[in-house]
N, C-alpha and C positions, 0 to 999 in steps of 0.2 A: 533185457528190462531196464539193467542198470544204465544204459544208455539212453533210453526212453525217459527214464527219471531225471537225468543229468539236463537233458534237452528242456523237460518242464520246468526244472528249476530255473535254468537258465533265462526262460522265457519268463517266468514269474518275476524275476531278479529285475532284469531288463523293463518289464512293463511297471514295476513299482518304482525303479529308479527315472524312469520317463515321466510318470505323473508326479512324481515329487518334484522333478526338475520344471514341469511344466506348471506347477501351482505356484513354486517359489519365483520363478518369471512372471509369471501375472501379478503376483504379489509386488515385486520390485516394480515392475511397470506402471501399476495402479498409484504406489508410493510415489513415484517420480514425476508422474501426471499430476497428482495432487500438488505437489511440492511447487511445481511450475505455476500451477493455477494460483497458489499463494505468492508467490512472486510476482506475478501480473498484479493481484491486487494490492500489494504492498506500493509496487512501482506507482499504480495510477494515484495512489494517495501523495507518495512523496511528490508525483508531476505537479498535483494540485496544490501541495503546499508551496511549491516552487513559484507556480503560477500569481498565487495569491500574494506572495512575499514580493514578486517582481513589481506587481500593481503599486504597491506602497512604497517599494524602493526608488522606482523611477518617479512617481509624484513627490515623494519626500526630497529626492535630489534637486527636480525642479523648483520647489517650494525654497529650498536653500538659497538656489540663486535667482531667485524671485522672478521666475518666468514660469509660463505654462507650457505643457506639453503639446506639439500638433495635433491639431482634431483628429487625424487618421490613427496616431500613436494612442491617444486618449481613449478612442473607440475600440481599438484592438485590446488595450489592456484591460477595459471594463469587460469586454466578452470573455477574456480568458480567466478575469476573476470571477464572474459569474459561471462559469463553468468549473472552475476549481471550487468555488462555494457548493454546487450541486454534486460534485464528485466527491467530497468530503461528507455531505450529507448522506449521500447514497451508501457511502461505505458504512457510515455509522448505522444506517437501516438495515442493510442487508450483510454487513461485513463479518458478522458473527459465523457465517458458513465457512469463511477462509481466515478471517483474522483472529489473533489471539485477543483473550479478553482484555488483556493490558493494554493492548492496540486500540480497542473499541472505548476504553476508558481514557486514555489519551486524547482521541475525539471528542468525546462528551467535554471533557474540562476545557478543550478548546474552543469548542462551540459556545460553552457558557462564556466564556472569557471574551471572545468575539462580539456576543450580543453586549456587554458591558461597554464596548468602546463606542456604541451610539452615544453616549451620554459624555464625550469628550466636548471640551468647551470650544474647539477650533480645529479646522482641517488640518492645520500642523500638528497638533497633539494628536490626533486621531492617528494620523501616518505612523508617527513615530511610536505610539503605544500599539499599532498593528504590526509594525516591523517587529518589534519586541516579543509581541506574543506569538506571533507566528514561527519567529526564528526558534523560539523556546521548546514550541510543540512541535515542529518539524524536527528539531534534535532528537527529542526524547521518541518521536515515533521511528527515525531513522535508527536508533539504538534499538528499541523494541523489535523492530524489522530484522535486525541482524540476528538479535538473540532467538525470535521464533523460527527463523529459517535456517539456523544452524542444524546440522544434521548429526 
């Protein structure tokens, strides 16, 4: 009887430890997957900031040199900037699922400031202001992404 009791106790202990191990493993797996999705969301927005800034940067450099960009490059930059704008708006709309509240506030402030740029009196002033605004909010977003993604 004593041997049977020890076998039953051993089976119960093994089953309990297996159950706990499986639950902890599942929790860790879900947590890691969630973190990976957050990384992708932050990367997409950072890439969008980069492409947006690249548009203004290349046009600004060309304006400083009193030249125009080649037509193909102009079209490519416009396409990338449009996609960047769409990505930032998308992140603002659905980002609460993955992005922190502070990251969403940064995007909202960025979008508000970009809208004000339409009032610039010249193309050159617009490019200069856009570079400053985009650089500022890209940096804020980078800092927030690092803070949020720390484990």
